[in-house]
C-alpha positions in Angstrom: 3.7 -12.9 7.3 0.0 -12.6 8.2 -2.2 -9.6 7.6 -5.4 -9.2 9.5 -8.3 -6.9 9.1 -8.0 -4.2 11.7 -9.7 -1.0 12.5 -7.9 2.0 11.1 -4.8 2.6 13.1 -3.5 6.1 13.3 0.2 6.7 13.1 2.2 5.8 16.2 4.0 9.0 15.7 6.7 10.5 13.5 10.1 9.1 13.2 13.4 10.7 12.2 15.7 9.0 9.6 18.5 8.9 12.2 16.3 6.7 14.4 16.4 4.0 11.7 20.1 3.6 11.9 21.1 0.3 13.5 17.8 -1.3 12.4 17.6 -3.8 9.5 15.4 -2.9 6.5 13.2 -5.9 5.7 12.6 -5.8 1.9 10.9 -9.2 1.9 8.2 -7.9 4.3 7.6 -4.9 1.9 7.2 -7.3 -1.1 4.7 -9.4 0.9 2.8 -6.3 2.0 2.6 -5.0 -1.6 1.6 -8.4 -3.0 -1.4 -8.6 -0.7 -3.1 -5.7 -2.4 -1.3 -5.4 -5.7 -3.6 -7.8 -7.5 -6.7 -5.9 -6.6 -5.2 -2.6 -7.5 -3.8 -3.8 -10.8 -7.1 -5.6 -11.7 -8.9 -2.4 -10.9 -6.6 -0.3 -13.2 -6.9 -2.8 -16.0 -10.7 -2.9 -15.7 -10.9 0.9 -15.8 -8.6 1.2 -18.8 -10.3 -1.7 -20.6 -13.8 -0.2 -20.0 -12.7 3.2 -21.3 -11.5 1.6 -24.5 -14.6 -0.5 -24.8 -16.8 2.5 -24.4 -14.7 4.5 -26.8 -14.7 1.9 -29.6 -18.0 0.1 -29.1 -20.2 2.6 -27.3 -22.2 -0.1 -25.5 -22.8 1.4 -22.1 -24.2 -1.8 -20.6 -20.8 -3.6 -20.5 -18.6 -0.5 -20.4 -20.2 1.0 -17.3 -20.3 -2.4 -15.6 -16.5 -2.7 -16.2 -16.0 0.8 -14.9 -17.9 0.0 -11.7 -16.0 -3.2 -11.1 -12.7 -1.4 -11.8 -13.5 1.4 -9.2 -14.7 -1.2 -6.7 -11.5 -3.3 -7.0 -9.2 -0.3 -6.9 -11.0 1.3 -4.0 -11.0 -2.0 -2.0 -7.2 -2.5 -2.6 -6.3 1.0 -1.5 -8.7 1.1 1.5 -7.5 -2.2 2.9 -3.8 -1.5 2.3 -4.2 1.7 4.3 -6.2 0.1 7.1 -4.4 -3.2 7.7 -1.4 -3.7 9.8 1.3 -6.1 8.7 2.7 -8.6 11.2 6.4 -9.1 11.5 7.6 -12.2 9.7 10.4 -12.5 12.4 8.7 -11.8 15.7 5.0 -12.4 14.8 4.1 -9.1 16.4 2.0 -6.3 14.6 4.3 -3.7 13.1 3.7 -0.1 14.2 3.2 2.6 11.5 5.2 5.8 11.7 5.4 8.8 9.4 8.9 9.7 8.2 9.6 13.4 9.1 12.0 14.1 6.3 10.8 12.6 3.0 13.2 11.9 0.2 13.1 14.1 -2.9 10.1 13.3 -5.1 8.1 11.5 -2.4 5.0 13.1 -0.9 4.8 10.9 2.1 6.8 7.9 3.5 5.3 5.4 6.0 7.6 3.3 8.1 6.4 0.0 9.4 8.6 -0.8 12.4 8.9 -3.9 14.6 11.0 -2.9 17.6 11.2 -6.4 19.0 13.0 -7.8 15.9 14.6 -4.4 15.1 13.4 -4.5 11.5 11.4 -2.1 9.4 10.2 -1.4 5.9 9.2 1.9 4.2 6.3 2.4 1.9 6.5 5.5 -0.3 3.5 7.4 -1.7 3.6 9.5 -4.9 7.1 8.9 -5.9 7.8 11.1 -9.0 10.0 10.2 -11.9 12.2 13.3 -11.6 
């Protein structure tokens, strides 16, 4: 599956959960999508946490603030590009369209559905899933 830089694509619309019946959920595409940006997001979080500890225990602002800056840059880059890029279907090779799920599961703020109508596959990406 390839991901290409793209201008920000608004949602293609909203989709009802019933409309996903008969389609195949593609978990492998979701893992590939998350893996593309996971490294940058995790590296940013680790740099932020490490920098806070470094500042707390050593108090040397030169390295601590530099680590904070790198952490914020890495985290921001990962989140920005994840939201702006459009995955390409691993089956059909066509760009997947992004929809917003109208009825979100309990504990989720927002669910995006990436759908490829040609191959009749989709995957869902959930934001702010609570531990309740």
